[in-house]
SERO-4910 file (N, C-alpha, C, O; in steps of 0.05 Angstrom, whole numbers):
BEGIN
 pado doro    nc1    nc2    nc3   cac1   cac2   cac3    cc1    cc2    cc3    oc1    oc2    oc3
  Met    A     19    -26      6     -3     -1     -2     14     19      1      7     37    -14
  Pro    A     39     26     18     54     51     16     57     64     -9     65     51    -28
  Gly    A     50     96    -14     57    106    -43     25     98    -68     17    114    -85
  Glu    A     17     78    -63     -6     77    -82      4     95   -106     -4    118   -109
  Gln    A     18     84   -120     26    108   -144     26     94   -168     42     98   -187
  His    A      1     72   -168     -5     55   -195    -24     77   -209    -24     71   -233
  Arg    A    -37     97   -206    -61    117   -222    -39    130   -236    -16    134   -228
  Asn    A    -51    137   -259    -39    158   -269    -58    179   -280    -68    176   -302
  Pro    A    -64    199   -266    -86    219   -259    -84    232   -283    -62    234   -294
  Val    A   -106    244   -294   -109    273   -315   -106    299   -293   -119    306   -274
  Leu    A    -81    309   -307    -78    332   -290    -90    358   -306    -76    367   -324
  Asp    A   -111    371   -302   -121    397   -311   -116    418   -292   -127    424   -271
  Thr    A    -84    435   -311    -78    458   -305    -89    492   -308    -81    514   -301
  Ser    A   -113    480   -321   -125    505   -327   -150    510   -316   -163    527   -326
  Val    A   -158    497   -298   -170    507   -275   -162    502   -247   -154    480   -241
  Pro    A   -164    523   -227   -152    521   -201   -168    503   -183   -192    502   -179
  His    A   -146    488   -173   -151    474   -151   -153    482   -117   -141    502   -109
  Val    A   -166    469   -101   -157    488    -72   -130    481    -56   -119    496    -40
  Ala    A   -123    458    -64    -92    443    -55    -71    456    -72    -47    457    -65
  Arg    A    -76    464    -88    -44    483   -107    -52    513    -96    -30    522    -92
  Met    A    -67    530    -91    -81    550    -81    -68    552    -52    -56    571    -42
  Tyr    A    -72    534    -45    -74    530    -14    -29    534     -6    -14    544     12
  Asn    A    -24    516    -36      5    516    -36     20    543    -33     39    550    -19
  Tyr    A      2    559    -56      7    578    -71     11    598    -46     33    609    -43
  Trp    A    -15    604    -25    -11    623     -5     19    614     16     36    630     24
  Leu    A     19    592     21     41    581     32     71    590     21     91    590     34
  Gly    A     70    595      1    101    603    -19    104    582    -23    124    575    -11
  Gly    A     95    568    -34    100    536    -45    110    542    -77    111    565    -86
  Lys    A    115    523    -89    121    527   -123    105    511   -140    105    509   -165
  Asp    A     91    500   -124     71    471   -139     43    478   -138     25    470   -123
  Asn    A     43    498   -164     19    508   -170     21    522   -196     45    526   -203
  Phe    A      1    530   -212      1    534   -235    -15    562   -241    -32    571   -225
  Ala    A     -9    577   -268    -17    588   -276    -51    605   -262    -56    628   -252
  Ala    A    -68    580   -268    -94    585   -258    -97    584   -226   -116    597   -215
  Asp    A    -82    572   -212    -80    568   -184    -78    598   -179    -99    609   -172
  Arg    A    -52    613   -182    -48    635   -172    -65    655   -183    -70    672   -166
  Ala    A    -75    659   -202    -96    679   -209   -123    680   -196   -138    700   -196
  Ala    A   -131    648   -181   -155    655   -170   -134    659   -126   -142    667   -105
  Gly    A   -121    653   -131   -112    657   -111   -105    685   -111   -109    693    -88
  Asp    A    -97    703   -125    -84    729   -123   -117    746   -119   -121    766   -105
  Leu    A   -139    730   -137   -164    747   -132   -169    734   -109   -189    749   -105
  Ala    A   -170    725    -98   -181    715    -70   -163    738    -43   -173    747    -22
  Val    A   -141    741    -51   -120    763    -32   -132    792    -34   -131    809    -16
  Gln    A   -144    796    -61   -150    824    -68   -180    828    -54   -188    852    -52
  Val    A   -193    812    -47   -218    821    -31   -205    810     -5   -210    828     12
  Asp    A   -192    791      7   -189    782     34   -162    784     35   -148    767     23
  Pro    A   -153    799     46   -117    806     38   -101    791     60    -76    788     59
  Leu    A   -121    781     81   -107    772    105   -111    736     98   -107    721    117
  Met    A   -119    724     74   -127    701     65    -93    684     70    -92    662     82
  Pro    A    -70    696     60    -47    676     69    -35    674     95    -17    658     99
  Met    A    -50    698    122    -45    696    142    -58    675    151    -42    661    164
  Ser    A    -87    662    151   -103    655    151    -92    620    144    -92    600    157
  Val    A    -87    624    130    -75    595    112    -50    582    137    -50    561    150
  Arg    A    -26    608    138     -6    602    158    -16    589    181     -5    570    192
  Ala    A    -39    600    190    -50    601    219    -63    574    227    -71    566    249
  Asn    A    -63    564    201    -87    540    197    -60    512    201    -62    491    214
  Arg    A    -38    522    186    -10    505    184     -6    503    210     -9    481    220
  Ala    A      1    524    227      9    525    253     -3    517    274      8    512    295
  Phe    A    -34    514    270    -54    496    284    -50    467    279    -48    449    296
  Leu    A    -48    465    256    -46    429    242    -12    419    264    -10    397    275
  Ala    A     -1    429    265     32    428    280     27    424    318     35    407    334
  Arg    A     10    450    321      5    447    349    -16    419    361    -11    404    379
  Val    A    -40    419    345    -53    397    350    -31    366    353    -31    351    372
  Val    A    -19    365    333     -9    334    333     13    337    355     16    318    371
  Arg    A     30    362    357     44    354    387     24    346    409     29    328    424
  Tyr    A     -1    362    410    -12    356    438    -19    323    440    -23    310    460
  Leu    A    -22    315    409    -45    287    412    -19    267    416    -23    248    431
  Ala    A      5    268    405     27    256    403     44    258    430     65    244    432
  Gly    A     38    272    449     51    287    473     28    288    492     21    265    497
  Glu    A     18    302    501     -1    292    530    -24    274    516    -28    256    532
  Ala    A    -40    270    492    -54    257    492    -47    224    485    -63    207    480
  Gly    A    -16    222    486     -7    196    478    -24    179    455    -35    157    457
  Ile    A    -24    195    433    -41    183    408     -2    168    395     20    175    401
  Arg    A    -13    148    378      9    142    365     -2    129    332     12    118    315
  Gln    A    -30    134    331    -41    124    303    -55    154    295    -69    166    310
  Phe    A    -48    162    268    -61    185    253    -69    176    225    -57    163    207
  Leu    A    -92    188    226   -108    183    193   -112    210    184   -132    224    190
  Asp    A    -88    218    166    -94    251    160   -108    251    131    -96    242    111
  Ile    A   -130    259    130   -144    264    102   -152    284     95   -163    300    111
  Gly    A   -148    289     66   -140    310     55   -123    330     66   -129    351     79
  Thr    A    -97    317     57    -69    316     68    -62    342     57    -54    358     74
  Gly    A    -62    354     24    -50    366     11    -27    364     -4    -22    342    -12
  Ile    A     -8    384     -9     12    384    -22     36    385      6     37    406     19
  Pro    A     54    362     14     74    367     30     85    391     37     96    403     18
  Ser    A     86    404     61    100    430     59    125    423     84    140    403     85
  Ala    A    125    448    104    141    442    125    120    431    148     96    434    143
  Asp    A    128    417    175    117    398    191     87    398    179     68    413    181
  Asn    A     95    366    162     76    345    157     74    330    181     93    324    195
  Thr    A     43    321    190     42    309    206     58    283    218     61    278    242
  His    A     68    267    195     85    250    210    114    259    219    127    243    234
  Glu    A    123    282    211    148    298    214    139    300    250    151    288    267
  Val    A    119    314    253    113    332    273    109    309    304    117    311    327
  Ala    A     96    289    290     86    260    304    102    244    317    100    236    341
  Gln    A    126    238    296    145    225    300    174    242    317    192    232    329
  Ala    A    171    261    313    191    279    338    185    281    365    201    286    383
  Val    A    161    276    367    153    267    393    151    242    393    166    236    411
  Ala    A    142    223    386    138    198    385    139    181    356    123    177    338
  Pro    A    182    169    363    184    162    338    169    136    325    170    129    301
  Asp    A    156    123    347    142    100    340    113    102    329     97     84    329
  Ser    A    107    139    315     75    141    304     72    136    290     91    141    275
  Arg    A     46    119    274     44    113    253     21    134    236      4    150    244
  Ile    A     30    127    212      9    164    201     -1    141    173     12    121    167
  Val    A    -24    149    160    -36    146    134    -48    173    128    -67    183    139
  Tyr    A    -32    185    107    -53    200     87    -64    191     69    -60    170     57
  Val    A    -83    211     66   -102    209     48   -120    232     31   -136    249     38
  Asp    A   -110    226      7   -116    248    -16   -121    237    -41   -114    215    -48
  Asn    A   -139    262    -61   -146    253    -86   -134    266   -106   -138    261   -130
  Asp    A   -114    289    -97   -111    301   -117    -85    289   -130    -68    275   -118
  Pro    A    -82    298   -162    -61    288   -177    -36    302   -166    -16    287   -169
  Ile    A    -31    321   -157     -7    337   -150      3    325   -121     27    321   -120
  Val    A    -17    318    -93     -4    311    -80      0    275    -75     10    260    -57
  Leu    A    -14    270   -104      0    233   -101     30    234   -113     48    218   -108
  Ser    A     30    256   -131     53    265   -143     80    268   -124    104    265   -130
  His    A     71    273   -107     90    284    -81     92    264    -58    108    267    -40
  Ala    A     71    238    -61     71    221    -37     95    206    -24     93    195     -2
  Arg    A    117    207    -39    144    198    -39    152    218    -12    166    208      5
  Ala    A    146    239     -9    150    264      9    138    252     39    148    253     61
  Leu    A    116    242     33     98    232     61    104    211     67     88    201     82
  Leu    A    124    197     61    129    165     69    157    165     76    168    143     71
  Thr    A    173    186     87    192    194    101    190    178    129    197    193    147
  Ser    A    184    152    139    178    150    169    208    148    169    227    145    154
  Ala    A    197    155    209    224    138    230    227    114    226    208    101    218
  Pro    A    253    102    230    251     74    233    230     68    244    214     61    227
  Asp    A    220     68    269    205     60    293    175     62    290    157     50    301
  Gly    A    175     78    273    145     83    261    137     77    229    157     70    217
  Glu    A    111     79    210    108     80    196     86     99    178     67    110    188
  Cys    A     94     99    152     75    125    137     62    110    116     77     94    104
  Ala    A     39    112    109     27     99     76      9    130     64      4    152     73
  Tyr    A      8    124     52     -6    136     32    -28    120     17    -25     98      6
  Leu    A    -57    140     18    -77    129     -2    -85    150    -18    -86    174    -14
  Asp    A    -95    130    -41   -106    145    -60   -129    149    -66   -136    140    -88
  Ala    A   -150    166    -46   -171    169    -43   -190    186    -34   -184    207    -23
  Asp    A   -219    175    -39   -231    207    -34   -247    203    -10   -257    181     -7
  Leu    A   -251    228     19   -262    226     35   -291    213     31   -302    196     45
  Arg    A   -301    228      9   -338    221      6   -338    189     12   -359    179     17
  Glu    A   -319    176     11   -326    144     11   -307    135     35   -285    123     32
  Pro    A   -318    142     62   -310    140     87   -302    114     93   -281    112    106
  Gly    A   -319     88     86   -308     66     87   -289     50     76   -276     31     86
  Arg    A   -289     63     47   -259     57     32   -234     67     48   -212     56     53
  Val    A   -242     85     54   -218     97     69   -214     82     93   -191     75     98
  Leu    A   -234     76    108   -224     66    138   -214     33    133   -200     23    150
  Gly    A   -222     18    107   -223     -9    102   -193     -6     86   -181    -28     86
  Arg    A   -180     15     73   -154      3     66   -135     19     85   -111     13     84
  Ala    A   -142     41    102   -128     51    123   -115     29    148    -93     29    160
  Ala    A   -138     14    148   -136    -14    172   -112    -26    165   -100    -35    185
  Gln    A   -100    -30    136    -77    -42    128    -50    -33    146    -32    -49    151
  Thr    A    -51     -8    153    -28     -1    173    -37      9    205    -21     12    223
  Leu    A    -57     13    206    -65     21    231    -85      6    242   -104     -5    231
  Asp    A    -79      9    270   -100    -10    281   -128     -3    295   -123      9    316
  Phe    A   -155     -5    290   -173     10    297   -183      5    322   -201     19    333
  Ser    A   -172    -16    332   -193    -28    361   -174    -13    377   -174    -21    401
  Arg    A   -149     14    370   -135     20    384   -136     50    384   -146     55    362
  Pro    A   -131     71    395   -140     96    389   -122    110    360   -100    105    351
  Val    A   -140    127    354   -133    133    321   -137    158    323   -161    159    328
  Ala    A   -127    185    323   -132    210    312   -143    215    283   -129    211    263
  Val    A   -165    222    282   -172    231    247   -169    265    247   -183    281    260
  Met    A   -146    272    227   -141    303    216   -159    299    197   -161    281    180
  Leu    A   -174    319    203   -189    334    181   -189    364    177   -209    378    178
  Ile    A   -160    375    173   -153    397    173   -160    414    148   -152    405    126
  Ala    A   -173    436    148   -180    446    125   -193    425     97   -187    430     74
  Ile    A   -212    404    105   -220    396     85   -244    395     80   -251    399     56
  Met    A   -265    389    101   -292    393    104   -304    417     86   -326    413     75
  His    A   -290    442     82   -306    454     66   -305    446     37   -321    456     22
  Cys    A   -289    431     29   -290    420      3   -309    393      3   -305    376    -14
  Ile    A   -329    390     22   -351    377     16   -376    390     25   -381    396     49
  Pro    A   -398    395     -3   -413    417      2   -443    403     15   -444    380     22
  Asp    A   -455    412     17   -480    404     44   -496    378     26   -503    360     41
  Gln    A   -503    374     -3   -513    359    -13   -498    335     -8   -515    317    -11
  Asp    A   -477    325     -3   -461    307      2   -453    302     28   -431    295     37
  Asp    A   -473    305     39   -477    295     74   -446    303     90   -437    286    106
  Pro    A   -433    327     85   -414    332    105   -411    316    135   -394    300    142
  Tyr    A   -436    326    150   -438    312    177   -435    283    181   -420    271    196
  Gly    A   -454    272    162   -454    242    162   -428    232    151   -423    209    159
  Ile    A   -411    240    135   -385    233    128   -369    231    160   -359    210    168
  Val    A   -370    251    173   -347    250    189   -358    231    217   -341    223    234
  Thr    A   -394    225    221   -408    211    233   -389    181    229   -376    173    248
  Arg    A   -386    164    200   -382    152    190   -359    145    204   -359    124    217
  Leu    A   -338    160    203   -314    157    211   -311    157    240   -290    148    248
  Thr    A   -326    165    257   -325    177    288   -331    147    296   -316    132    309
  Asp    A   -360    138    283   -360    105    292   -346     83    286   -352     60    293
  Ala    A   -328     89    274   -308     68    269   -286     62    289   -274     41    292
  Leu    A   -284     89    307   -259     89    323   -269     77    348   -292     69    352
  Ala    A   -250     76    364   -238     66    390   -250     84    410   -252    107    403
  Pro    A   -257     79    433   -260     94    457   -230    117    459   -209    104    461
  Gly    A   -227    136    459   -201    151    466   -187    167    445   -169    184    447
  Ser    A   -199    157    422   -191    173    395   -203    198    386   -227    200    388
  Phe    A   -190    217    376   -193    241    381   -208    245    342   -206    230    323
  Val    A   -218    268    343   -225    286    313   -207    312    321   -208    324    342
  Ala    A   -192    317    297   -182    348    297   -195    359    274   -198    343    256
  Leu    A   -204    385    269   -218    395    247   -207    424    243   -194    434    262
  Ser    A   -209    434    227   -209    467    221   -227    473    196   -239    454    186
  His    A   -230    497    186   -259    501    172   -251    523    171   -241    533    191
  Pro    A   -253    539    142   -255    567    140   -283    573    145   -302    559    141
  Ala    A   -283    600    154   -311    617    171   -314    629    155   -299    642    140
  Arg    A   -344    625    155   -369    645    139   -375    673    160   -379    695    149
  Asp    A   -375    672    180   -386    686    200   -361    705    212   -365    717    234
  Leu    A   -342    708    202   -323    721    205   -304    737    181   -290    728    163
  Asn    A   -309    768    190   -299    784    169   -322    770    135   -318    759    113
  Thr    A   -341    778    148   -367    764    131   -371    782    101   -372    766     81
  Arg    A   -373    808     94   -371    816     73   -350    805     56   -355    795     34
  Ala    A   -322    808     66   -298    802     46   -305    770     38   -303    760     15
  Arg    A   -314    755     62   -309    721     57   -328    713     40   -323    691     31
  Ala    A   -356    728     31   -381    726     25   -367    727    -13   -368    711    -32
  Gln    A   -356    755     -7   -344    760    -42   -323    745    -49   -318    744    -73
  Met    A   -308    732    -32   -283    724    -35   -299    697    -49   -299    695    -73
  Ser    A   -309    681    -36   -318    658    -40   -335    654    -62   -334    632    -73
  Thr    A   -353    676    -73   -368    669    -96   -353    678   -119   -360    671   -141
  Gln    A   -325    699   -117   -309    704   -146   -296    679   -146   -300    667   -167
  Val    A   -282    665   -130   -268    644   -130   -282    618   -134   -272    604   -152
  Asn    A   -304    609   -120   -317    591   -134   -336    592   -159   -349    572   -166
  Ala    A   -337    611   -171   -341    620   -209   -312    605   -223   -313    596   -246
  Met    A   -290    603   -210   -276    593   -221   -261    561   -224   -247    550   -241
  Met    A   -271    555   -201   -275    527   -199   -284    503   -197   -303    501   -182
  Lys    A   -275    477   -210   -298    456   -211   -308    449   -188   -331    443   -185
  Thr    A   -285    450   -165   -305    436   -144   -306    458   -118   -287    459   -102
  Pro    A   -332    479   -116   -337    495   -110   -324    492    -74   -320    470    -65
  Val    A   -318    515    -59   -320    510    -28   -340    518    -13   -351    535    -27
  Thr    A   -353    516     12   -366    516     27   -358    525     52   -349    511     70
  Leu    A   -363    553     52   -361    562     89   -376    553    102   -398    547     95
  Arg    A   -367    550    125   -385    553    150   -390    565    181   -371    568    195
  Asp    A   -412    570    189   -402    587    217   -395    576    239   -390    552    238
  Arg    A   -393    587    260   -380    574    278   -397    551    294   -388    530    303
  Ala    A   -427    562    296   -443    531    302   -437    515    279   -430    492    285
  Gln    A   -438    522    252   -435    490    241   -414    476    238   -413    455    226
  Val    A   -392    491    252   -368    476    248   -368    452    277   -360    429    277
  Glu    A   -380    471    303   -385    455    324   -400    425    319   -395    403    328
  Arg    A   -414    433    306   -439    406    291   -423    383    287   -431    361    295
  Phe    A   -394    388    271   -377    365    265   -368    348    290   -357    327    286
  Phe    A   -372    360    322   -363    352    343   -389    335    360   -390    326    383
  Asp    A   -406    335    344   -429    327    360   -422    302    372   -411    286    357
  Gly    A   -426    294    399   -424    272    410   -393    265    422   -389    244    434
  Leu    A   -374    284    418   -346    279    422   -340    301    444   -348    324    441
  Asp    A   -326    294    463   -311    313    481   -300    335    468   -287    329    448
  Leu    A   -301    355    474   -276    375    463   -264    387    485   -270    397    507
  Val    A   -243    380    470   -219    393    486   -215    421    488   -217    434    468
  Glu    A   -209    434    513   -200    458    518   -189    468    499   -173    453    488
  Pro    A   -191    493    490   -213    511    493   -238    511    475   -249    533    470
  Gly    A   -245    489    465   -266    483    447   -260    489    422   -236    491    415
  Val    A   -279    493    405   -282    509    381   -269    538    382   -278    551    401
  Val    A   -249    550    365   -246    578    370   -219    586    341   -203    571    330
  Val    A   -224    611    337   -206    613    309   -173    602    318   -159    610    337
  Val    A   -168    585    303   -140    562    311   -123    577    320   -106    566    334
  Pro    A   -120    614    313    -91    624    329    -95    619    352    -73    620    363
  Lys    A   -115    612    371   -124    618    399   -133    588    409   -145    583    430
  Trp    A   -124    566    387   -120    543    404    -94    532    422    -75    519    414
  Arg    A    -98    536    436    -69    529    456    -43    539    440    -25    524    430
  Pro    A    -45    566    440    -24    581    420      3    582    447      3    584    472
  Asp    A     32    580    421     47    575    438     56    603    453     73    605    471
  Ser    A     45    619    445     51    645    453     27    670    452      6    659    443
  Glu    A     23    699    458     -1    711    456     11    729    438     -6    745    430
  Phe    A     32    731    429     38    744    394     18    727    381     -5    735    378
  Ala    A     31    695    370     15    675    360     -6    684    356    -14    693    334
  Ala    A    -20    683    384    -50    672    389    -61    702    375    -80    696    360
  Ser    A    -56    730    376    -69    748    362    -74    749    334    -92    764    326
  Ser    A    -59    734    316    -49    728    293    -75    726    278    -86    704    282
  Pro    A    -89    744    259   -116    743    256   -115    721    231    -95    716    218
  Ala    A   -142    708    228   -146    679    218   -174    681    214   -184    692    233
  Trp    A   -191    675    198   -215    669    186   -216    636    181   -222    625    160
  Val    A   -209    620    209   -213    592    205   -218    589    240   -207    601    258
  Trp    A   -243    565    241   -248    562    264   -233    530    262   -228    519    241
  Gly    A   -228    521    286   -221    495    292   -221    489    321   -221    505    340
  Gly    A   -221    458    319   -219    449    357   -211    412    353   -205    400    333
  Val    A   -214    405    372   -203    376    375   -230    363    398   -237    370    420
  Gly    A   -236    346    384   -258    334    403   -249    299    407   -235    287    390
  Gln    A   -257    290    428   -247    263    441   -270    241    437   -290    247    450
  Ile    A   -273    223    427   -287    192    424   -293    185    452   -276    171    463
  Arg    A   -321    193    468   -320    176    493   -312    146    501   -315    139    524
***
């Protein structure tokens, strides 16, 4: 399973893709003219977009450090991995606990082409990559079980991915199917672009950018994001803007970001 690079996907570089736009905002080079044009349009409307993206990436690192450290988690299922960047889940987790096991899941051709960068596991741990779609949670779980032991706690990472699932695809049902398969003591970490912060700019940005994309994004408000954690015990401080989730400093906590985030535990 590791790598799963049997597929020869067709890459359409003429249409912007959210993973490549995210890479562009992070200062990466794995993007194309259409991604940069859409990314620049979003920044024109919402100049703080790159800061939100960086704050979300920092949130991922803090969450993984918490889970691998204080919470004692040794298994991670990272769905909607995105293009590899600094502080990928396995790098952060295995820096804390070298025996951590990580399964990455994505279905974007660019991410697939970089899968090797996600498989550089520490010797005591293991990393695998699945070319799969979050909309098929049963398939994701079945294939991830080749690497992860779902009879033991697992942390499911849904970082900046659920906005790619429109309401008609039942995003809450997808998360429920994932959590139903997890052992007690497992966690779900989730972040989601906000609809109810900087509302006018966010609405304008999403309307204009969605018109350019094959797969539009869905912004959600805090109550809608909290609903993803129904039935879970929220870890303090609950669902907050991502810089305020257990920040490393007061300065970091003050960073502007239009993204809600939180971590919940299975009872």
